[in-house]
Every structure is written in C-alpha cells, then in structure tokens.
C-alpha positions in Angstrom: 78.4 86.6 115.3 78.6 89.7 113.2 81.1 92.5 113.5 78.8 94.9 115.4 77.9 92.3 118.0 81.6 91.5 118.4 82.6 95.2 118.7 79.9 95.5 121.5 81.6 92.7 123.4 84.9 94.5 123.1 83.3 97.7 124.4 81.7 95.7 127.2 85.0 94.2 128.1 86.6 97.7 128.2 83.8 98.8 130.5 84.9 96.2 133.1 88.3 97.8 133.5 88.2 100.1 136.6 87.7 103.8 135.7 90.9 104.9 137.3 92.8 102.6 134.9 90.9 103.6 131.8 91.4 107.2 132.8 95.2 106.5 132.8 95.2 105.0 129.3 96.9 107.5 127.1 97.1 107.8 123.3 95.7 104.3 122.5 93.0 103.1 120.3 91.2 99.7 120.4 90.3 98.2 117.1 88.6 95.0 115.9 90.0 93.2 112.8 89.2 89.8 111.3 92.7 88.3 111.7 96.4 89.2 112.0 98.0 89.2 108.5 101.0 86.9 109.4 99.8 85.1 112.5 96.1 84.1 111.9 95.7 82.4 115.2 96.7 85.5 117.2 93.7 86.7 119.4 94.9 90.2 120.2 97.9 92.5 119.7 99.2 95.6 121.4 101.5 97.8 119.3 103.0 100.9 120.7 105.1 102.3 123.6 103.9 101.1 127.0 103.1 103.8 129.5 106.0 102.6 131.6 108.5 103.0 128.8 107.5 106.5 127.7 110.0 109.2 128.4 109.8 113.0 128.3 110.7 112.9 124.6 107.4 110.9 123.9 105.1 113.2 122.1 103.4 113.7 118.7 103.2 110.0 118.3 100.4 108.1 116.5 98.2 106.3 119.0 99.2 102.9 120.2 97.0 100.2 118.8 95.2 97.4 120.5 93.7 95.1 118.0 91.3 92.3 118.9 91.0 89.6 116.2 87.4 88.5 115.8 87.8 85.4 113.5 90.6 84.0 115.6 88.6 84.3 118.8 85.5 82.8 117.2 87.7 79.9 116.0 88.7 78.9 119.5 85.2 79.3 121.1 82.3 76.9 121.0 79.6 79.0 122.6 78.6 82.6 122.8 79.6 82.5 126.5 83.0 81.3 125.5 83.3 84.3 123.1 82.3 86.7 125.8 84.9 85.2 128.2 87.7 85.1 125.6 87.0 88.7 124.4 87.2 89.9 128.1 90.5 88.0 128.7 92.0 89.2 125.5 91.0 92.9 126.0 92.4 92.9 129.6 95.5 91.1 128.4 96.3 93.7 125.7 95.4 96.7 127.9 97.8 95.3 130.5 100.5 95.5 127.9 99.7 99.2 127.4 100.5 99.5 131.1 103.8 97.7 130.7 102.8 94.3 132.2 104.9 91.6 130.6 103.5 88.4 128.9 105.0 86.1 131.6 103.3 88.1 134.4 100.0 88.0 132.6 100.2 84.2 132.3 101.1 83.9 136.0 98.0 86.0 136.9 95.7 83.9 134.7 95.3 86.5 131.9 97.4 84.6 129.4 
C-alpha cells in the first residue's frame, strides 16, 4: 500500500469520529510517518497537551501531533481489511489521548 492510499485510510478514520468531537479538537495535526525513530513497532503516537490538561496559560503553542506509523501498521496486518481496521483503531486511540483519555481506559474500552 502506498503512502497516498494509507493517508486516505487515516482521513477516512478521522471522518468516522462524531462531528461534535472533531469540532472540539483544538490545535492538533494528524500526520503519517513510516516508523517511530526509537520504537519501530509503535503504531501511533500522541504528543502534546491533552485538552483536559490545558489551563488558561495555554496559548501560542505549536500544534499537538498525532502520528500514525504506516510501516508498523502494515507489519502487523495480513490483509487490506486488517489495515483499514488497525488504522481506524489507532486513529481513534490517539485522538482519545488528545481528549485526555488514559491508556488503561482505552484498553478497557477495546481501543487498545
């Protein structure tokens, strides 16, 4: 699967998130990269200050980053349907971190 096709899957996954939640997302960018530099098996990563942790002093910050790692996801998937599913799970998982949802809670909810 090439980069453009993978990026379209990420966009499709973002489109499944309810509009009221995507409207609440603030100062965040979603990116696709091949792999994480130091953890090549990582499927996705949220870097930033979760909405629940922002205070009145938050401002003028660079956007938070959600990175989805294409090669790592492709490594764990056998079929295109597997890729579609894993991208969707990974995108929702990382967006949830933007909203302040903890790793343990995501695993309990089946988004781990």
